N, C-alpha and C positions, 0 to 999 in steps of 0.2 A: 556508789554505796551498794553493797551486795544485798539482794533481796533475801530476807529471812525465810527459811523454809517452814512450811506448815506442819505442825506436830499433831497427829491424830492419836489419841490415847483411848484404850477400851473404857467403857463406862456401863454401869448397871442400869441406867435410865432407859426407859422404854422409848420406842419410836414415837415422835411427837405427832399429835393430832393434825398439825398444819403442814405436815410434809406433803408436798404436791406431786402428783403424777401428771406429766404433760398431756394436755388435752388431745394432742395429735396421736397419742398411743393407740395402735389398732385394737389391742386387747382391752383397753378401757372402753372403747366404743362398744365392743362386743359385750362386755360386762354390763354396761348400763343399758344396752339394747334388749337384754332379757326382760326388762320391765315393760309393762303396759303404758300406753300414753297417759292414762290417768295417774298411774303411779309416778311417772316422771314429773308431772305437774304438781302433784302433792309434794314431792321432794323439793322442787323449785320453791313453792310457797313456804315449805318449812325452813329452808336455807335463808329465806329473805324475811323471816320474822325478826322482830326487834331484839329478841334475846339471842339470835344466832347470827346476826348481820355482822358482828365483829369477827366471828369465827369463819364465816363463808362469805366474804365481801365480793359483790359482783364487779365486773370490770366496768369503770365509769370513765367519762371524758377526762376527768382530773388525773386519771392514771395513765393516759396516753403518752407515748413517747415518739409519736409520729405526727406529721403535719396534717392539716385539715384535708388537703387533696388526697393524701394516702388513705385517710380515714373513710372517705367517700367510696373508695375502691373496695373496702372490706365488705363481706357478705352481710354483716350485722354491725352497723355503726353503733358506737358506744353511747349509752344513755347518759343523761346529765345527773339524774337522782335515782335513789333507790326506789322511790315511789313509781317512777316512770318504768323501771324494770318490772315491778309488781304488776302494772297495768298491762304489760305485754303478755304475761302469762295469763292474766285474767281474760284477755281477749282470745288467747289461744283455747281456753277452756269453754268459752262461750260458742265457739264455732267447732264444726266437725273438721276432722283431718286425721292424717296418720301420725304415728309417733315419731317418724323420722324428722319431721320439722321441729318437734319439741327437742329431740335429742341433738340436732345440729345447732339449735338456738342455745342450748346449754354449753356444749363443747366449743363451738366456733363464735359464740357471741358473748354471753354474759359471764362465763367462767373459762374464757380462752386462755387464761394464765395457768390453768391446771385444776384438777380435782384432788382435794386433800384425802388423807387416808380415812379420816373420820366420815367424810361424805361418801366415799366408797362403802364404808361399813354400813352406813345407814341405808344405802341402796340395797345392800345384800340382805339386811334384815327385813326390808320391805318385800323383797322378792319372796322370802320364806313365809312372811305373813300372808301373801297372796297364794302361795302354793305350799301348804304345810307338808305335802308328800314329795318335795323336791329332793330331800336328802334321806339317807338311811341312818336311823338313830339307834343307839344302844342304851338300854336302861341299866344303871348301876345302883346298888344300894349303899347307903352311908351307914356304917355300923361302928359302934364304940369298941375300943380296944381296951380289954381289961387285963392289966399286967399281972394279976393275981391268978388268971385262968387261962388255959391254953385255948386256942381257937377251935380245936375239935370238941371240946366240952363246954364251951361257952354257949348259954342259952340265947335265943333271939332277944334283941334289945327291946325294952319297952319304951316306945316313943311318945307315949301319952302325955301331952303337955310340955314335951322337952325336945322338940325338934330344934337343932341348932339354929340360931339367928344369925343372919348374914348382913353385915353392913357393906354396901357395895364398894366404897372406897377402900375400906380396911381390907376386904377380901382381894381386891385386885393388887393392892400393895403387897400383901402376903404371898400371893401367887407370883408376883414379879420377882420377889426375893428368892423364890424357888427355882424360877426358870432362867433368870437373867445370867447366872454363871456359865450357862451352856449356849443360849440362843438370845437373839435380840427380837423383841416382840412388840406388837401394837395391840391394845386392848380397847374394846368397845363394849360397854354394858348398856343394855337397853331393855325396856319392858315391851313384851309382845302386845300388839293392838288387838289381837283376836282371841288369844289363849291365855290361861292363868299361869304364865311362864315369864321368867326373866332370862334373857339371852346374854351370853357372853361370847363375843367373836375374837379369836386370837389369831393374828397373822404373825408369822415367824420368818425371820431370815437368819441365815448362818453367818452372822458377823457380830463381833464384840463391839462395834462402834455405833454411836448413836445415829449418825447420818452415813449409812453405807453407800459407797459409790458403786451402784449396781445398775443394771439396765432397767428401764422403766417397766418393762413387762413382768419383772420380778414381782412387783407390788400388786399385780392383778392375777397371779398364778393361784388358782383355786386349790392346788394340792398343798399349799402352805398355810391353809386356813383350817382351824378346828373351832367347832361350835360346842359350847356347853350350855345346857338349859336346866334351869332350876325351877321345878314346879313348886307352886305354893304349899306350904304346911304339910310336907311329906318328906321322909327321909330318902329320897331317890334323886338321882342326877342322870341326865341324858347327855350323851356325847355323840358327836358326828364329825367326820372329816369329808370335806367336799371332794368330789372326783368328777368333774364335768367331763363330757366326751372329748373336749378339745384340749384338756390340760395334760400336761406331760409329767407323769408321776415318775420320779427318779427311782432307780433301782436300789436294792438294799445296800449296795456298797457305797452309796452317796452319803452326804453329810446328814447330821441328825435332823436338820431343819426340813430337808426335802424327802426324807424316808418317812412315809405317812404312818407306818406302824410304829416306828420309834417315836414320832412326834405324838401320836396318840397315847402311848405308854407313859411318855414323859409328863404330858399334861394330867393324865389320870393320877399319877403318883403324887403330883404337886397339889391337886385339888383338896384332898383330905388333910394334908399338911397345912395348907392355907386356912382351912376351916377349923383346925384343931386350936385348943387353948390349953394353958397349964392345967394339968390334972384332968383334962378331958380330951383324949385322942380319938381319932376317927381313921377309918379306912374304907375303901370302896370294894364291894364284892359283886360278883357277877349275878345277874338274875335270869340268865338264859332267855332274854327277850330283846329282840332287834326287829324294827319295823321302819317303813318308810313314812308311816303316818304318825304325826305327833298326837292327834286325838286318841289313837290306839294306845299309845304309851300312857297317856293321861287316864285312860279307862282301866288299864290293867296294872299300872305302877304309878298311880297318882293319888291325890288326896280323896278321891271319890271311892269307887268300888276297889275291893281287893281281889286277889286271885280266887277267893272262895265263892265269888259271885258269878262265875262263868259256868257254862255248861249246864248240868242238872241243877246246880245252885241258884240259877237265874230265876227260878220260880219264887224264891224268897226275896231277892233283891228287887224284883219287879212288883213286890207287894201283892203277888197273886194269892199268897198264903200268909197267914199271920204265924208268929212264933219263930222257932229255929229248929232245925233237925237235930240239935244237940240239947234242946230243952227237955229236961225229964219231967216237967210238970204236965199233966193232962190238958188238953185244950179242945175246943169245939170246932177247930178247923177241919176242913175236908182234906182228904188225901190227895196226892198229885194225880192219881188216876181219876178220882171223882171230879177233880177240877178240870182236867182235860175233857172228860166226858160231858160236862155241863157247860163249858165255856162256849157261848154262842159265837163269840168272835173267832175263837180258834176253829170251830166247826165250819164257819163260813169260809174262812181262808183255806181250810183243808179241802172243802168241797170244790171250791173254784180251782185249786191246784190239781186235784185228782181229775176234774172234768177236763182241764186243759191237757193233762198228760194222756188221758184216754183218747181224746179226740185226735192228738197228734200221732198216737200209736195205731189209730184205726179201730179202737175198741169201742163198744157201745157204752153209753153213760149209764150204766147200771149201778146197783148196790155194791159196796165194798165187800170183798171176801173176808173171811176171819183171819186170813193170813195177813192181808193188808192192814186190817185193824190193829193186829198185834204188832206189825212193824211200825205203824204210826205211833202207837203207844211207846214202843221202845225208842224211837227217834226222839219223842218229846222228853223222855226220861233221861236220855244221854245228852242231848244237845240243848235242852231248855224248851220252854213253851212259847218263846218269842217268835218273831218272824224269821224267815229264812235268812235274811241278811244279818250278820252279826254286828252288834254295836261297836265292836273293836276289831275291824278286819286285819288279818295278817296276810302280808303278801308273800311270805316265804316261810317255810317249815322244813328244818333240816334235822334229820334223824340219823343217828349212827347206831346200828344194831351190832352188838358184840357177839351174839349167838351165831355159831356157824350154821349154814343151811343144812337142814336135815338132822340136826343134833336134838336129842331128847332132853327132857327136863331132868332126868335122872342122871345125865352124864356130868361128870366132874370137870367143868371147864376152868381155866385159870382165872380166879376172881380178881386178880390184879391186872389182867391184861386190858389195856385201853385201846388196842388196835381194832377198828370196826371191821367186821366181816362183810357187812353190807351197809352202804350209805343211801338213804332215800331223801330226795328233795322234792317238795311240793311247792309250786310257784303259781302266782296268780293274783288277781285284785283282791280275792277274799278266799283263802285257802280252806278254812273251817266251813264256810257255807258251801264250797265245792264238795267237801267230803260228806257233808249232810245231804246235798243233792244225790250223791251216789248211793247213800243209804235209802233215800226215798224211792229211788228207782230199783231198789233190790239187788244193786251190784255188790255191796258190801253188807256185812252183818252188823247192825248197830249195837247188839248185845255183847259182841266179842271185841269191840273196839277199846283200845286203851285210852286212858284219860287225856293223854297229850294229843290225841287225834280229834277229840270233841271239843277242844278249847278250854276244858276244865282247869288245866294246870296254868293256862295263860303263858306258854312259853313258845318260843320260835326255834329253839335248839334243845335237843335232848339226846343223851346217850342212854341206850336201853339195853338191859340184860334180862332175858326171860320175861319180856313184856313189861317190865317196870323201869322207870327212869332212875338211874343209879348215879348219875353225875351230870351237872348242869354247867355248861360253858357259855362264853359270850359268842 
C-alpha cells in the first residue's frame, strides 16, 4: 500500500507556545546564558509552578525511552516526581556556585527534550527586567484619526479620561489578523516586574505554515524579534528591535521577516489598526525620542511628567515653586532667581562643586567672581535647579542642521529643503548632563543654547533651521 503524502497548507494561526527548540542548539545556550544564576533559578521555579507544569513539564523517569543502565550514564538522571525536581533547584539556590551548573541542569537534565518558544520569551523578558538599558527604544504617540479634518490642521488629541483600553487577548488576535497574511509570528504578552509597562514580544518567521521546517537556530535569532511596550494610562507606545552583536541581520533585499526595518514598519502599521474600533481610529506618530533606557521614556513620554517638566520648567515639577509660569493670577511665590539664591541645598552643592573644580585646576578656594555667579544663574535657569544628573538621561542626541555654514539669518534659504548641511551626534551615558558640565566649565554659553540642547524639549532627534526645531523624526 502506497504511503500517502503529507499535505502542508498555509494557515493564519500563530506559532504555538509549545513549539520546542532542541536543547542542544548552541544559540539557545547562548540566549539563556545571558541571564544571571538567580534569574535562571527564578525561571526554573516559575516553570515548575502548579499553574505552569502542564505547559513546561520537566523530563521524568516515566518519560524515559532508554534502559536503566543507559540512564545511569547520563549526566543528570531523570527524577521521579515534579517535587523532586523542585528540590534540586532549591538545593542549588541554597548553595553558592556559578550559573553554568544551573544552565546545564536545565538544558541537559530537566528540560532535555527542548525549550519551548514561550519559555524562551519568558527568559528574554526576564533579561530586560534585569537590564532595562539592554535595548534601544523608540517612543511613538497614539493619535486619533479624524476623518473630517486633515492631519495638518487637526489639533492635539485630548486624552483626559479616554486613553484607549486594551484587552490583552483581543489585541493580540487583532494584531495577528493584520500580520498573518505576510508572516508567521509567535506572540508573548507579559507584565513587567519592575516598571509600569506591559511587554509584547513578537517573533517572526517568513513562512505561511504553522510549523515551519527551519533550522533550530532560526528560533533564537534576535533580529527576528520586535518588542512593543505599553506604558500604563498614557497614549504612548515604545517599540524596539533587538540587534545583539552576534545576530546576523539580513540585508534589505531579504524577506520581510528578516529585514529589521521592514519588520518594524510592518508591526508599527499593525498596532494602531489592532487598537482601533468602529468610529474610533488611531495612528502612531513620531515623538523624536529614542533611548536605551526605559525609565527615560517613562519620564519623558509616560504617565508622569510631560515634556514641559524638563530643563527650566523642572523648578515647577520639583515643587520648588508654587503655581505655574502661565498662571495670570498674582501669587506670593518667590522668583526663580530668589529661590536659587536662598536655597541652602543648592548653595551647598554648588560650593562643593566649585571647590572641587578649583582644587583640580590649581586655583585657590576663594569667593566666586561675578562672572561665575552669573554663569551659575544662567545654568540653573536653562537646565533646572536639580542635581547635575538628569532624571531622564539620554544616551544619544542626533541633530541635523539645515543652515549652511556661514549663512546669515537674512539669507533666503530653500524652506522646503530637508538635506542637512551639518549633522551633529552627541553620545554618552548622559548627554544633557555632559552639556551642562561644559556650561559649568565655561566652554559653552548657556544663555545662547537652544532648548533641544538643555533637555527642555525632551527629544533625542531634531532637525534645526536657524536655531529652531522645524521637524521631528524618529
